Each structure stands twice: as C-alpha cells, then as structure tokens.
N, C-alpha and C positions, 0 to 999 in steps of 0.2 A: 419584514411585516411581524405583528407581533405572534409567532404560533403557538406562545401558552392557549390566548380569544382564541385563537383557529381550535384548538385539541377542543377547549373549553361545550365548543359547539359541535365538534364531532363527535361527545358524546353524549348532549341533551338530544342531538336527533337519530342516534342511535346508526351513520352513516355507516362507521366502521367497521358495525360486526359483521361486515361477508368477506371483508378485503385482510389477507397476508402480506399480500407481496405488491400490490399495488392499489396505497391507502388516498387517502382525500385528499391530503398533503402530495403525496407524489403529484398527485392531478393536475389542482393547485400550478404546484412548482413548474408541471410541464409542458400546461398553455400556457409560459407566459415565457420558454423558450430558452431557460436562466437556469439552466440545467444545474451547472459547475457550482454557479456563484451562493445558489440558494440551497445548496449538498446534495448533492440529489448524487451517489458515485457510478450512472449509469442512466443509457436513456434506457425505455422498454419502446416495446415494437407498438403499431399502428394498430397493427389489431385490439390491443392493450386495453391503449387511450380508444378506441371506437365502444371497448364495452364498458371504460367505466363510463362514457359520456352519457350513453345509451341510460345503466342501471345504478349512478351518483342523484342522490336530488336534489337540483339546481339551489331547494331554497337555499342550503348549506352556502352553496357561495354569494349569491344574496346578501344572507343575513352577515358574512365576513366582507361582502363590499360596503354596509351599510356603517359596519362595526370600526373599520376600517377611516371612513370619515368620519368618527366620533373620536377616535383615534387622534388623527392628523389635525382636528378642526383647529383648533390652535394656531398653528403653522399654514394652515388654507386663509383663514381669515385677514392676512396680514394683508395679503392684496385687492385692497378693495378700491371698488373703479372711482377714479373722483370725478365727479361734478352730477352724483348719481343723489339723493338726498335720498334714495331709501335704503334700507340695513338690509334686508330680505327683499332682494332684484331677482325673480327667477327671468327666464328663456326656455317659450314650450316651442321646438315643433316635432316634427314628421320623417322619417327618409322609408320608401319603400326598396327593397330584395327584391330582382326583378325570377324566382329563381331560375326558369324559365331560358329566359336571355340571358340574364349572369354566371346562374353555376351547370345549369345541365344547355349549358348549346346546342342548338339542334334540336331539344325534342318543345314538346307541348304541341298543343293546337294554332295553329295559326288562326285566324278570323277573320273573314271578310271584307274589302272596303279598310286593309292594311292598318287593324288593329295593332294592337299589343298582347303575343303573348300570354294567354292565362294564366295567374299562375305567381304566386307570389307572396310575400311579408311584407305588414306597416310596422317598423318602430317608431312609438311613439315617445320621445325623453324631454323630461325640465329641468334644469342645467341651472346651478346656485351661479352663477351669473361672474360675484366677489370669486368665489373659489375655488370657478372655473371646472366643477363635476356634476358627476348626475348625483340628481336625490331620488328619481323618478324616471323607470321605466315602462314600457307594456308593449305588447306584442300583438298586433293581430292580424288579420290575412286583406289585401291587398287592399281587395275591398274596401274597406269600414271607411266610413266618411270621418275624415278627421275632428270635426268637433263633438262628435259622439263622446269625447277622453274629455274631453273638460270637465266634465262630471266628477271625474277620476279626483284629481287633485283636492290633496286637502293644503292647502296656505292661509297663514295665518293672517289675525287682521295687521293692516293697514305695512301688507305689502304688496309686490307688483309687480304681476306677469307681462309678459311681448310675448308676441304672434305674431303667425300673419294670418289674410283675412280667411282663406283655408277654415277660423277656427271662429267665426263670426257665428253668435251665437246670443240670442239675444236676450231669455228666459234667462242662463245660466248668467250674462252678462249683471239684469235688475238684481239674480241671487246673490253677487259679489257683491257688488255696490249696498247690500243692506245689512253686509258683512262687515264693509269696509277694508275689502280686498279692491288692489287696485289694478288697471288695465292698460297698457295700450294695444292697439296691432292696427292694421291697413282698412278704413270703408273698402266693399264692395261697391264695384262701378256699379250697378246696376242696383244701389240697394234706396229705398222711400222712407224719405226724413221732411220733418218739417224747420225747416228755420226760427226760431223762437230770436235771435238774440246779434249782430253782425257786434261782435266784439274790437276787433281791429281789420286795418285792409295795410297793405301794401306793396307796389309796384317795385319788379327789384329791375337788374342790366340780364338779361341771357339766360351768362354766364355764373350770377350771384347768387349764392346758396344763402335760403331764408325760409322763413315763417308767411307768405304771403295772405292766411287769412285765417283767423279765428273767428268760429262760430259755434252758438247754442245751440243744439236741435234736437226734435222729438224722436222717438223711433218707435214704433208701434210693435208691442210682440203679443203670443196669449199664456195665457196661465189657469188649468182648469178652465177653458174655454171662456175663458173672459178676459178682453181687449183690454191691455194695460199701457202705459206709456214710462216712455224710460228717454230720461235726458242725459245728455250728454255732450262733452267738447267739440266740434270737428275742425282740425287742426289742415289745413291748406299746403303744403311746403314744398319749394324748388331748392331738387341741388347744385351745384356747380357743374353739373353738365348740363346742366333745364331741364331735366323732365318733373314729374308730380308726381305728391302721395298726397291720401290724404290719408288720417290720421283719426281715432274717435278713441276716448278717450274719458272714464268715473274723477278722476279727480278733478278736481278746482282748483288747489290751493298750488300746485306747481308751475312753472312759468311753462307758456307756447313750444319754448326751444330746448329745456327738453325734455317736453315730449317726444317731439321729433329726436332727441339726443337718444336715448334710451331704445328711440328704435331702432336706430342707426347701430347704435350697442349691440341688437339683436343677427 
C-alpha cells in the first residue's frame, strides 16, 4: 500500500493530531491482521483498537480506499469480462446484517407470528464487474427499501448496471434512459405492462438454455403527478434447469443473449 498517500490524507484530515501511540496507520494495519508483514513491532490491546474505531474518522479510510482503486487501476482493468460489450459494467446489490440474530444472539424483541427480530443494518454496494472491486457503498437501516438507493448512484453515459427485481423503479429507469445509462434487471411477477411488439419467440427443450421470447413493452410511471410511458425490452429466458426468468432492459442495440448473459454475471 502507498503509505505516503495515506500519510498525506492523515495530514489533510488532521486525524493523527491527538494520537501518539495508536496512529491511523496502526489502525489500518491492525484491522487487516497483517501486523508483521506491514511493519508493526507488537500487537495492541483490544480496548485500544476499540477506542480507535470509535474516535478515528471513517472518512479517512473511505478516501484511502478510493485512492487505492485509482493507484491499482492499471492492474485491475486487465481482467475485463469476455462477451460483454460495455467498458463500464456495474453490479448493484444489498446485504442485510441482522444484528440481533447474527451478532447479539438471544437479544432483541421477538415479534408476533414468527417474524424476524427487529434491528439490523443493510449494506448497499456497487461493484465494478470488470475490476471485481467495490466503487460505492452505503449503509442504511435494514427496513429501508432497496429501490430508494438507485438515486445515489453516479453513472456515466453508456455504462451498464445490473441488479435484481427489488430495485424496480420506473421513474429512475426513465431518467437513466434519458441519460443513456443502461440497465438489466428482473421484472417483477406482478408488473403491469402492455406488449407493443413481439420481436421473436422459440420453443426449447426442458433442459435447454436460451431466450424463449423477446417483446417490446410499455410501462407506466408517474413524474410530477403526470403519467408517462417507458418503452423497454422484455426478455423471457429459460436456464438449463428449466427455470424461467423475465428481464427488462433499456438498451435496444445489444443482443437478447447478451442481456441474459449480463444478468447471469450478476
């Protein structure tokens, strides 16, 4: 790791001002568990690490992470995924950390009807699929709905993002379409849409994988209390286990096979 860049960040943020023995660098090294390899003479007490976690500004480590991404970008970019026509391909998803169930076992309120215990966090993360590293992360309450986080993503024109059906948000899809930001996601089973054109259809054997059907569909959404129409591609796909998936996409140039392949990479 480029320690000189980390030291420059420490000076800029003033995070080392009040720490003489347990520095920000010590904390970074300690959290990785590589004390000898990264130059620490001795380990520190757990209470010292706890104080550091509480008092050090996490923005320092966040900024250093993104500096590391830029520093190693020439190495990361060589692992581009084959059969993908997008230079910028991102995958977005979330993971729920149920604090009462996973961390503090035996505590928390037991709700009625065998529901889940209350309390937890949700980590929303976007991955650069070619480089296989995170480019965005945000933590929320576990009860926060996934689709609300699409608005925070900063995506360049002609990039492609792939996510699951929990993120269906037609207004955001329309904004991305106007900005030439492309997406592939699962369609919800209860989605209301109108088929305006059937492009192709074929029959496959039960264990044969491939595209069953492509349709162009219209979906309705609200913007400033005005009903508008969004035109998307709907791809019906069968995998080698006979399972049926329905994808929607706002890119009309790539093949329907690539749309299915992009979701498979997710």
